[in-house]
Structure formats: structure tokens, C-alpha cells
C-alpha angles and dihedrals in degrees: 000000000000093000096045111135130197121223133192133191119244118204116244118227114253094014114085118200093017126090145162124249116245130177114256118244097218122062117230113228116243115234121221118219115267116253118255093252091057090047091051092048093049089060093059119098115273106197119176110218126190118241092264091045092053091049090049093046093051091044096050093043094050092046090054093046091050091052092046090049091050092048102041104025103028096245102312106183092198095057090047091050091048092050089047095063098062090043088056091050092047092049092051093046096049102044116103121261091244092055102043094124092063096063096073091045098047095046097068088047089052090049088054092048093051097045092064095083095047096043092087099215122172134186103055133290095329094051091046094049092049091050091052092049088049093047090049091052097046092045094046091121091062091043093052092044095054094044088050092051093051090045095051092046095050092044089054092047093048092052092047088049091051092050091049091053094048091050089048093051095047090050091056096043113100115245113258115251114257120240123235117232115250118255 
């Protein structure tokens, strides 16, 4: 489709509704079809959570995953860490654009909430708190990894949003008048 031309209809003076066809001066870019992976991702749900909603989503999900890990796998920290990474990504993807800064903050809190069931503390509140602190220290790699995933996704989303706003502002800005050369 290299030689494809775009035509527009220009109105003729004195004859409403009728016009002549003339060739457009700006070429229209041709679009390639999206890959199947992109089409599959577009079919997934795309909720927009507030900052608080994203934090609650991540915390509730990690708590449920922590209990499932404790019940089914006898508190496997590797499985819990691996499950934390997609939850971090989903939290960063589903948070509203206005609340992007909350995702990298709420994700480590959700990790700490979910680590409570798998920490294995005994001996009352003090023993449980010490087990949670120890589990957070031992699993710091997973914690940093999930926070990094959320931070990268929100940074990319913010940069894209800023570019989109600049393009929209440039499109609505009136064109500057051209100067005439001096004679």
C-alpha cells in the first residue's frame, strides 16, 4: 500500500452538500495489525483503582496468598515472593493515573501484611512481631524486586501520560502567525 493516497472532499461555493474531490496534502500513516499477545492483553479487565483501593487490593491479595501458602505449601518463602511480583505489577497497572505515586508505596506494605501468616512466630504478640521482622529481613530481595516492578511500571505510565498531555496541548494551541520577510 505504498502508493495509497488519501482524498478529502472540499465544498464548492454556492452548492451546499456537493463538493469536488482533491488530494490531501498530509499523508495518513498506515497501521499494522496488533500482535496476538497485545490483543489478548487488551481483553483483560482494566479497572482503575484509587490509591487507597490499590493498597487495599494489594494487601488483601497478599494476605490471601500468604494464608494459601501457609495452608498448602507449609510457608514457602520462594512461592510467596514469586506470587508477590505479579501482584505488584497488577497494582501498578490498575491504579489511576492521578494516584500513580501510591503504588510503589502500598506494595511493600502489602508484602508485610501478607508475610504475617507465613512468618511462623510463636509465643504471643512479641514472638509473632519478631518473626515478621525476621521474615521481612530474610525476604528483602523479593520485597525490593516487587517494589522495583511497581516503580518501573508507574514511571513508564507517568512518562507516557506526560507525553500524551503535551501532544494534546500542542494540538489545541493555535498556530503562530508567520512573519513576512522585510523588503
